[in-house]
C-alpha angles and dihedrals in degrees: 000000000000117000117247118234115234092211143332122238142123142269110235103213106173106289091344122094118199115195109217145171119224121220131178108255096200141044128190117235099201117140109247122214133201123225106244142174104260093214096060109002093247117159117255111234126197127208124215101238124183110234091216107047098018092231126137110251124215118227090249090066097046118102139165122275133183117210113221121219089255092055099258116136118224110202116208125198133197093271091059090055093043091060095054113117100244096158090171094056108142088354129098100209115202108220102175144322118259134187111267094225092060094063111093113214089231087079096053123101136163121351129225133190116229120211128188110254108225133334098296091057096055098078099050088041091056090044093057092041094052092044091055094042111101093358093107086224132117124208108238108215143174118226139167116224123173093353092306125109117220143169115246146176129235113208139153127256108186104306098340133087113234127200112212111194114219136208119242115252092251089057091064109091123227110267101197093098091065097054114110120235114289093230095066108121125206120201118230091241090055093051091045091054092046089053090048091054091049091050091050092056095040112128146140116285107260111157092180091076092065126076139189100254094179095054092046092051092046091052089054090051092051091048092048092050090048092054093046094239122141118262118250115260112257119239121237116257116241114263119242099040110143094022115148115272108228101174108045094184094054093044092049092046088054089048091052093050093045090051091050090050092051092050093045088053090059097243112165096207122060120203126185113264114253117257113258131194116248093253090057096045094093092052090051089064092063099049122052117220117271116263118242113243105199097186097057102029113126115238096246094054095037090058090065097049120099129190115237 
């Protein structure tokens, strides 16, 4: 099935204009549910009721309103939005080129593929793509998508230009509240074992080896319910998970050995070793962590698994 372009526009690159089409680069695979009446499976419907007169309101009479701090409601119409100064509307305006390593991932939002629109757009498209490739620079741009102006980055992924929409600086929340106390001390042995664990799990980035175990298990539950077959019995979770780790060195050493055992066993997916209390750390050395089996995992247990 052919992908549908979100909009057509142009990249403004100095005196060069590159006609492009914009496509969503990602799609979420979550399973969506309907709200239903449990007794008979009937869909739950909602009516659009005005809070003042209690009447049902058709879509044609519904507008956009902004509630002021004092409770007043300011109603905006299409003319109000039409007059907004979106100079970058239908244009991806290149502002400057910035080092890629200076862009914190916190700023990054949704991604879009950009395709050259028509024959005349191919050459300038390739020109910008090849100029960015290997430069270790991103093009910082301003763009309007869905009536909202955003900063963005133009970068290359293989032979395609990608637009990465960014958050504005004032949309990034202050992080100071999450910092731990400054007087926390880490022993050199603890840091050494943590580094050892990191080195043990070091590898090349290959997202294809990881899978959404929860979604796969949920799909099996839905299929089983649809076929009228009984659900598989859920296994009991091991006791002690989430217990406080007293000896970090012992726990990390156990994690390193468990990780080595998993890799030696040829498992394609690596999951973090479960936390173990200090008294159980020695026992953790003898038994490698259980491998996750996505295809047969019951829904209840699969919901608690996370891919590393």
